[in-house]
Structure formats: structure tokens, C-alpha cells
C-alpha positions in Angstrom: 43.2 54.9 -89.8 46.2 53.1 -88.7 46.6 51.9 -85.2 49.5 52.9 -83.1 51.6 50.0 -81.9 51.2 49.5 -78.2 54.3 49.5 -76.1 55.3 46.2 -74.7 56.1 47.8 -71.3 52.5 48.6 -70.6 51.0 46.1 -68.1 47.4 45.5 -67.2 46.0 46.3 -63.7 46.3 42.6 -62.5 49.8 42.4 -63.8 50.8 45.5 -61.9 49.2 44.3 -58.7 50.6 40.8 -58.8 53.9 41.6 -56.9 51.9 43.4 -54.2 49.5 40.5 -53.9 52.3 38.1 -53.7 54.0 40.1 -51.0 50.7 40.5 -49.1 50.1 36.8 -49.1 53.6 36.1 -47.8 53.1 38.6 -45.0 49.7 37.2 -44.2 51.0 33.6 -44.0 53.9 34.7 -41.8 51.5 36.6 -39.5 49.2 33.6 -39.4 52.1 31.4 -38.4 53.0 33.8 -35.5 49.5 34.0 -34.0 49.7 30.7 -32.1 53.2 31.7 -30.8 51.8 35.0 -29.6 48.9 33.2 -27.8 51.4 30.8 -26.3 53.6 33.6 -25.1 50.5 35.3 -23.6 49.6 32.1 -21.7 53.1 31.8 -20.4 52.9 35.4 -19.2 49.6 34.7 -17.4 51.0 31.7 -15.6 54.1 33.6 -14.6 51.9 36.4 -13.3 49.8 33.9 -11.3 52.9 32.4 -9.7 54.1 36.0 -8.9 50.7 36.7 -7.2 51.1 33.6 -5.1 54.6 34.4 -3.9 53.6 38.0 -3.3 50.7 36.9 -1.0 53.0 34.4 0.8 55.5 37.2 1.5 52.7 39.6 2.6 51.3 37.1 5.2 54.7 35.5 6.3 55.1 37.6 9.4 51.7 36.6 10.6 52.0 33.0 9.6 55.0 32.6 11.8 53.2 33.9 14.9 49.6 32.6 14.3 48.3 29.8 16.4 47.7 26.7 14.4 45.3 24.9 16.7 42.6 27.6 16.8 40.1 29.2 14.5 41.2 32.7 13.7 38.7 35.5 13.1 39.1 37.5 9.9 38.4 41.3 9.9 38.7 43.7 7.0 37.7 47.1 5.8 36.0 45.3 2.8 32.2 44.6 3.0 31.0 41.5 4.8 28.9 39.7 4.1 30.0 40.4 0.6 27.6 40.5 -2.3 27.5 37.3 -4.3 29.7 38.4 -7.2 32.1 40.7 -5.2 35.2 38.8 -6.2 37.6 41.3 -4.7 36.3 40.7 -1.2 36.3 36.9 -1.5 39.7 36.9 -3.1 41.2 38.8 -0.1 39.8 36.3 2.3 40.9 33.2 0.3 44.4 34.7 -0.2 44.7 35.1 3.6 43.3 31.5 4.2 45.8 30.1 1.7 48.8 32.0 3.1 48.0 31.2 6.8 47.3 27.5 6.3 47.1 25.2 8.2 45.3 27.7 10.5 41.7 28.2 9.6 40.0 31.5 9.2 36.3 32.4 9.9 34.7 35.6 8.9 34.0 36.7 12.5 35.4 39.3 14.9 34.4 37.2 18.0 37.4 34.9 18.1 40.3 35.2 20.5 42.8 35.7 17.7 42.0 38.0 14.7 43.6 38.4 11.4 43.2 41.9 9.9 43.4 42.6 6.2 43.1 46.3 5.6 43.7 48.1 2.3 44.8 51.1 4.2 47.0 50.5 7.3 45.3 53.5 9.0 42.0 51.7 9.0 43.5 49.1 11.4 44.2 51.7 14.1 40.8 51.3 15.9 41.3 47.5 16.0 44.8 48.0 17.3 43.6 50.3 20.1 41.2 47.7 21.4 43.3 44.5 20.9 46.8 43.4 21.5 49.0 43.4 18.4 50.8 40.1 18.0 52.4 40.6 14.6 52.2 43.2 11.9 52.9 42.6 8.2 53.2 44.7 5.1 50.3 46.4 3.4 47.7 46.4 6.2 48.0 42.8 7.5 47.9 42.4 11.3 47.5 39.6 13.8 45.5 40.7 16.9 44.6 39.0 20.2 41.9 39.9 22.6 43.2 41.4 25.8 42.6 39.6 29.1 39.9 41.5 31.2 
């Protein structure tokens, strides 16, 4: 028997896959080069978001800071749980944001001071406190500066 001549246009499996492998390697190298840039962009976004949080808290507490006495300890009251569980970061974060924004005044977690700073997630929750105490200043999103009324 005679063999049929093979066409020179027929390629083996590896020869057919070679252009795709080359393209895949190029795409992979390009993606690998972009990963550090993506991570850097993410870090920049995180830092920008942190700076935005700081200015947001400063704006939130600004009306109270202008009127808060600087020579006294201010009591801190909230609708969050106190004493907070050890790992309840939300509660501690609210307290420390208030402490930061109202500096140099110092806050203590106590309702027995002459001046009280209220930090309420819902402004309606501040109403019982406002009924018993004199409102000195009121800020946005549930922040309020209160003073005990003279008997």
C-alpha cells in the first residue's frame, strides 16, 4: 500500500495552541504587573476614606465644640451600651470620636457631671435627656450638649 502524502497545512496540537499560549502569557504578565498598582490604589482609597471620616466627625461635633467648656470634665451619655463589652468596637469608636472632636475638653463615661455630651444614633432617643436638662447646643445626627439645671 502506498501512503497518502500529508498536507503541509496540518499542525500538531502544540503548534495549534502556541499562539493562544503566547497570548495567555502576555495577558498574565500584564495582569501581574497591574496587581501592585491595584493594591496601591486601594490603599490610597482607604487613606482618603479615613481622612473623610475624620472631617465628617469634626463637622458633626463642631456646634458642640464651640460651646463646650474647656476647663471641666464633660460627661458622656449615649444610647449605646455602657459599660461596653470588651470587643464592642462600635461603642468605643463613638466615644473616642467624640473625645477627639471635642478636644481639649475631656470626656468621662458618666452622667453625673454638670455638662453632658450626648451621642445618640436616633435623635428621638435624646428627648428624655433634653426634658430633664438644659440644652446648650445641638448638632447633627443626634449630638447634643446638655447642662444640669439649677435647683
